[in-house]
C-alpha positions in Angstrom: -10.0 -21.7 38.2 -8.3 -24.9 37.1 -11.1 -25.6 34.6 -10.6 -22.1 33.2 -6.9 -22.7 32.5 -7.6 -26.2 31.1 -10.0 -24.6 28.6 -7.4 -22.1 27.2 -5.8 -23.0 23.9 -2.0 -23.5 24.1 -0.1 -20.6 22.5 0.3 -21.1 18.8 3.9 -21.9 17.7 5.0 -19.2 15.1 5.0 -20.5 11.5 8.7 -19.7 11.2 9.5 -22.1 14.1 7.2 -24.8 12.7 8.9 -24.5 9.3 12.4 -24.7 10.8 14.3 -27.5 8.9 14.8 -30.8 10.8 17.4 -32.1 8.3 20.2 -30.6 6.3 18.3 -31.4 3.0 15.4 -29.2 4.1 17.5 -26.1 4.2 16.4 -23.6 1.5 19.2 -22.2 -0.6 22.9 -22.1 0.5 23.8 -24.9 -2.0 27.4 -23.5 -2.0 27.7 -24.6 1.6 25.3 -27.5 2.1 25.2 -29.0 -1.4 27.0 -32.3 -2.3 30.7 -32.0 -1.7 30.4 -28.5 -0.2 32.1 -27.5 3.1 29.3 -27.8 5.6 27.9 -30.9 4.0 31.4 -32.5 4.3 31.6 -31.4 7.9 28.3 -33.2 8.7 29.2 -36.3 6.8 32.8 -36.6 8.2 31.7 -36.1 11.7 34.4 -33.4 12.2 33.0 -30.5 14.0 34.9 -27.2 14.0 34.4 -23.6 15.2 32.9 -21.2 12.6 31.4 -17.8 11.9 28.2 -17.8 9.9 28.0 -14.4 8.1 24.8 -13.5 6.2 21.7 -11.4 6.3 18.7 -12.2 8.6 16.5 -15.2 7.9 18.9 -17.2 5.8 19.5 -20.2 8.1 22.4 -19.3 10.4 20.6 -20.4 13.6 19.1 -23.4 11.9 22.5 -24.6 10.8 23.9 -24.3 14.3 21.0 -26.3 15.8 21.3 -29.0 13.1 24.9 -29.4 13.9 24.1 -29.9 17.6 21.6 -32.5 16.5 23.9 -34.2 14.0 26.8 -34.4 16.4 24.7 -35.3 19.5 26.1 -32.3 21.3 24.6 -30.0 24.0 23.5 -26.7 22.5 23.8 -23.4 24.4 22.5 -20.3 22.7 23.5 -16.7 23.6 22.4 -13.5 22.1 25.0 -10.7 22.1 22.1 -8.3 22.3 21.0 -9.4 25.7 24.1 -11.3 27.1 27.2 -10.2 28.9 30.3 -11.7 30.5 28.2 -13.2 33.3 26.2 -15.2 30.8 29.4 -16.3 29.1 30.7 -17.6 32.4 27.4 -19.5 33.1 27.6 -21.0 29.6 31.1 -22.2 30.3 30.0 -23.7 33.6 27.3 -25.6 31.8 29.8 -26.8 29.2 32.2 -28.0 31.9 29.3 -29.9 33.6 28.4 -31.5 30.2 32.0 -32.5 29.7 32.0 -34.3 33.1 29.0 -36.3 31.8 30.9 -37.1 28.6 29.0 -34.6 26.4 30.4 -32.0 24.1 28.9 -28.5 23.8 28.2 -26.3 20.9 28.1 -22.6 22.0 26.1 -20.6 19.6 26.4 -16.8 19.8 23.9 -14.8 17.7 24.7 -11.3 16.7 28.3 -11.9 17.8 29.4 -8.6 16.3 27.6 -6.8 19.1 30.0 -8.2 21.7 32.9 -5.8 22.5 36.5 -6.9 22.4 36.7 -8.1 26.0 33.5 -10.1 25.7 34.8 -11.8 22.5 38.2 -12.5 24.1 36.3 -14.3 26.9 35.6 -17.2 24.5 39.2 -17.7 23.4 40.6 -20.0 26.2 37.6 -22.3 26.0 37.7 -22.6 22.2 41.5 -23.3 22.4 40.9 -26.0 25.1 38.2 -27.6 23.0 35.7 -27.2 25.8 33.2 -25.8 23.4 32.8 -25.6 19.6 32.1 -22.0 18.9 29.6 -21.0 16.3 29.0 -17.2 15.9 26.3 -15.7 13.7 26.6 -12.2 12.3 25.0 -9.9 9.8 28.1 -7.7 9.7 31.4 -8.2 8.0 33.5 -10.3 10.5 36.7 -8.8 9.1 35.7 -5.5 10.8 33.4 -6.7 13.7 35.1 -9.9 15.1 38.4 -9.9 16.9 41.3 -11.2 14.8 42.2 -13.7 17.6 38.7 -15.3 17.5 38.5 -15.0 13.8 41.8 -17.0 13.4 40.3 -19.9 15.4 37.1 -20.2 13.3 36.2 -20.8 9.7 34.1 -18.1 8.1 31.1 -19.2 5.9 29.1 -16.6 3.9 25.4 -17.3 3.7 23.5 -15.6 0.9 20.0 -14.1 0.6 17.5 -16.7 -0.6 16.7 -16.4 -4.3 13.2 -16.3 -5.8 13.2 -20.1 -6.5 14.1 -20.9 -2.9 11.6 -18.4 -1.6 8.9 -19.7 -3.9 9.4 -23.3 -2.6 9.3 -22.0 1.0 6.1 -20.1 0.2 4.3 -23.3 -1.1 5.4 -25.4 1.9 4.4 -22.7 4.4 1.0 -22.1 2.7 0.3 -25.8 2.7 1.2 -26.0 6.5 -0.5 -22.8 7.7 -3.4 -22.1 5.4 -4.0 -24.8 2.8 -7.6 -23.6 2.3 -6.5 -20.1 1.3 -5.8 -19.4 -2.3 -3.2 -16.8 -3.5 -3.1 -15.1 -6.8 0.3 -15.7 -8.5 1.0 -12.0 -8.4 0.1 -11.9 -4.7 2.6 -14.6 -4.0 5.3 -12.7 -6.0 4.5 -9.6 -4.0 4.9 -11.4 -0.7 8.2 -12.9 -1.8 9.4 -9.4 -2.9 8.5 -7.9 0.4 10.4 -10.7 2.2 13.5 -9.8 0.3 15.3 -13.1 0.6 14.5 -13.4 4.3 12.8 -16.7 5.1 11.7 -15.7 8.6 10.2 -12.5 7.3 8.3 -14.5 4.6 6.8 -16.8 7.3 5.7 -13.8 9.3 4.2 -12.1 6.3 2.2 -15.2 5.4 0.8 -15.3 8.9 -0.2 -11.6 8.8 -1.9 -12.0 5.5 -3.7 -15.2 6.7 -5.1 -13.5 9.7 -6.2 -10.5 7.7 -7.8 -12.6 5.0 -9.7 -14.8 7.5 -10.9 -11.6 9.3 -12.0 -9.9 6.1 -13.4 -13.0 4.5 -11.1 -12.6 1.5 -10.4 -15.6 -0.8 -8.3 -15.6 -3.0 -5.7 -13.2 -1.7 -4.9 -10.5 -4.3 -1.8 -8.3 -4.6 -4.0 -5.3 -3.6 -5.1 -7.1 -0.5 -1.5 -7.9 0.4 -0.6 -4.2 0.1 -3.5 -3.3 2.4 -2.8 -6.0 5.0 0.9 -5.4 5.5 2.0 -2.5 7.6 5.5 -2.3 6.2 7.2 -2.7 2.8 10.7 -1.9 3.8 13.4 -4.0 2.2 16.4 -5.4 4.1 18.2 -2.3 5.1 20.3 -1.6 8.3 21.3 2.0 8.7 24.9 2.0 9.5 25.3 -1.7 8.7 26.9 -3.7 6.0 24.0 -3.4 3.6 23.9 0.3 4.0 27.5 0.8 3.0 27.3 -1.8 0.2 24.4 0.1 -1.3 25.9 3.6 -1.0 29.0 2.2 -2.6 27.0 0.8 -5.5 25.3 4.2 -6.0 28.7 6.0 -6.0 30.3 3.5 -8.4 27.2 3.6 -10.7 27.5 7.4 -11.0 31.3 7.3 -11.4 30.7 4.6 -14.1 28.2 6.9 -16.0 25.3 4.5 -15.7 22.1 6.6 -14.9 19.8 3.6 -14.7 22.0 1.7 -12.2 22.5 4.9 -10.2 18.7 5.6 -10.1 18.1 2.0 -9.0 20.4 2.2 -6.0 19.1 5.6 -5.1 15.5 4.2 -5.0 16.7 1.1 -3.2 18.1 3.2 -0.4 15.1 5.5 -0.2 12.8 2.4 -0.2 14.9 1.0 2.6 14.5 4.0 4.8 17.8 5.9 4.2 17.9 9.5 5.2 17.2 11.4 1.9 19.4 14.3 3.0 22.3 11.9 3.7 21.9 10.7 0.1 21.9 14.3 -1.0 25.1 15.0 0.8 26.7 12.0 -0.8 25.6 13.3 -4.2 27.4 16.6 -3.4 30.5 14.6 -2.5 30.3 12.7 -5.8 29.9 16.0 -7.7 33.3 17.3 -6.5 35.1 14.0 -6.3 34.2 12.4 -9.6 33.1 15.3 -11.8 34.8 18.3 -10.5 35.7 21.0 -13.0 34.8 18.7 -16.0 31.3 20.0 -15.4 31.0 22.6 -12.5 27.2 22.5 -12.9 27.2 19.1 -11.1 28.0 20.7 -7.8 25.4 23.4 -8.2 22.7 20.8 -9.2 23.6 18.5 -6.3 23.4 21.4 -3.8 20.1 22.6 -5.3 18.7 19.1 -5.0 19.4 19.1 -1.2 17.8 22.5 -0.9 14.8 21.4 -2.8 14.4 18.4 -0.6 14.6 20.5 2.5 11.8 22.7 1.2 9.5 20.0 -0.2 10.2 17.0 1.9 9.2 13.5 0.9 8.1 12.3 -1.6 8.1 15.4 -3.8 11.7 16.4 -2.9 13.0 13.0 -3.9 12.5 13.8 -7.5 15.2 16.5 -7.2 17.6 13.9 -5.8 16.7 11.7 -8.8 17.4 14.5 -11.2 20.7 15.2 -9.6 21.6 11.5 -9.7 20.9 11.2 -13.4 22.8 14.4 -14.2 25.8 13.3 -12.2 25.8 9.9 -13.9 25.6 11.5 -17.4 28.2 14.3 -16.7 31.8 14.3 -17.9 34.0 12.8 -15.3 37.2 14.0 -13.8 38.9 13.3 -10.5 41.7 15.8 -11.2 40.6 18.2 -8.4 40.3 15.3 -6.0 43.8 14.0 -6.8 45.3 17.5 -6.7 43.8 18.3 -3.3 45.0 15.0 -1.8 48.5 15.5 -3.2 48.6 19.1 -1.8 47.4 18.0 1.6 50.0 15.2 1.8 52.8 17.6 0.7 51.8 20.2 3.3 51.6 17.5 6.0 55.1 16.3 5.3 56.8 19.6 4.3 58.3 22.3 6.5 56.4 25.6 7.2 57.7 27.7 4.4 57.4 31.6 4.8 55.2 33.6 2.5 57.3 35.4 -0.1 57.7 39.1 0.7 56.0 40.3 -2.5 52.9 38.3 -1.6 52.6 39.6 1.9 50.0 42.2 3.0 51.5 45.6 3.9 48.9 47.6 5.9 51.5 49.5 8.0 54.5 51.7 7.2 56.9 49.4 9.0 55.7 46.4 6.9 56.3 48.4 3.7 59.7 49.4 4.9 60.5 45.7 5.6 59.6 45.0 2.0 56.1 43.5 2.5 54.3 43.6 -0.9 57.2 45.1 -2.7 57.4 44.4 -6.4 54.0 42.7 -6.4 52.4 42.9 -9.8 48.6 43.5 -10.0 47.4 41.0 -12.5 44.5 43.1 -13.8 47.0 45.8 -15.0 48.9 43.3 -17.0 48.2 42.1 -20.6 45.5 39.4 -20.6 45.1 40.2 -16.9 48.0 37.8 -16.2 51.3 38.7 -14.6 53.4 36.4 -16.8 56.5 35.0 -15.1 55.3 36.0 -11.6 55.8 33.4 -8.8 53.2 32.6 -6.1 54.7 29.6 -4.4 57.1 29.9 -1.4 60.7 30.7 -2.4 62.7 27.6 -3.4 59.6 25.5 -4.1 59.4 24.1 -7.6 56.0 24.0 -9.3 54.5 20.7 -8.1 52.0 20.3 -11.0 49.3 18.8 -8.7 46.4 19.8 -10.8 46.4 18.0 -14.1 43.1 18.7 -15.9 41.6 15.9 -18.0 40.7 16.3 -21.6 37.0 15.8 -20.7 34.2 18.4 -20.5 35.1 21.9 -19.4 38.4 20.7 -18.1 39.6 20.4 -21.7 39.2 24.2 -22.0 40.9 24.7 -18.6 43.8 22.6 -19.8 44.2 24.8 -22.9 44.0 28.0 -20.9 46.7 26.7 -18.4 48.9 25.7 -21.3 48.6 29.1 -22.8 49.5 30.8 -19.5 52.6 28.5 -19.2 53.6 29.7 -22.6 53.3 33.3 -21.4 55.5 32.5 -18.4 58.1 30.9 -20.6 58.1 33.9 -22.9 58.4 36.3 -20.0 61.4 34.4 -18.7 63.1 34.5 -22.1 62.2 38.1 -22.8 59.8 37.6 -25.7 56.1 37.1 -26.2 54.8 33.7 -27.3 52.9 35.2 -30.3 56.2 36.5 -31.7 56.6 32.9 -33.0 53.0 32.0 -33.8 51.8 31.7 -30.2 48.2 32.6 -29.5 47.2 35.6 -27.4 44.6 35.0 -24.6 
């Protein structure tokens, strides 16, 4: 039996681990942090270690930087993952740090996915950070302003790591290929395809290279072509975290592109989100929201088209139904824009929330019974359809004593320009009714 185990090959270390930088100069990208004269470079060179939050997408070097700091400052390194750890693990880490201090050693406590810890768990670090027992380094893919307690945030510097650009990813690809499969050739387009699939994530690039290497060796393919890359990889999803920072950044970009009347940009962000796995009907609902918030009555067709796009997707599904979403996206981007309805609604809601409960004027009340009629309900109500131009000029519809608030202010764009002209004419009729003359007596226009 011993001979059997002796003959087994040791488990292969993943390429991503073999490629992990051993020195600061080997880190790909992040020149704004580790370049000459930049904050983290200065921290390494000065020997002054401090607590920090490393914020950035997956695979850009957060864990690597933490490990390099432990190495550079000759400190013990304790790593926790907020996904799997709890208060018990935090206590054990603190005990290890206290034991290390007794031996004259300092400890770096690295917490990956720190945003997944709740408030109580994050608070558990505070006394030990304040005492200097540990140097705290948290890594997060989410905005620390929202996900990390202010007390912990105030005791740590925040450094933003960026996705690796194509140049950095290209350099990583060549190094990884030379290390993992120097005998395997890649078409230039195949290399670009892999880098595109990795989407700025170095760890993902390493994993993709390993997958393609195994597939190419099994199939006897050399060189690797872009078509083979497509066949070998089981997923093409870009970096996308439903409900995470990237999700809200991208939906914000889609909304702002439509509001900014840029159909190409709007279509790009729509496709990015669909490619990333966003729920198509969620995107449809957001398009409906944009139709009423940013277009409104400047082009009422926008709401109809957005609703129809959702219905079409429900009937056709993916991918056919996505074309209807694209059509709605382009229409909304090209439509006349107005947020007059949005502003009027918000102003009215705020007024109602802060105002007293005003009674309905008697002439506007329903009078289904004799008693109600005797009490004056509905008395002196003027039926608009029986009036000239089907408008009861001078009639009031707001509660008694409430001045016209003027919440809805139509813009001069699209159909709202015609609405503005119509409302202006009706105000002239009101003024004439109040003064006892018709507006056309002095050149005013009839409806």
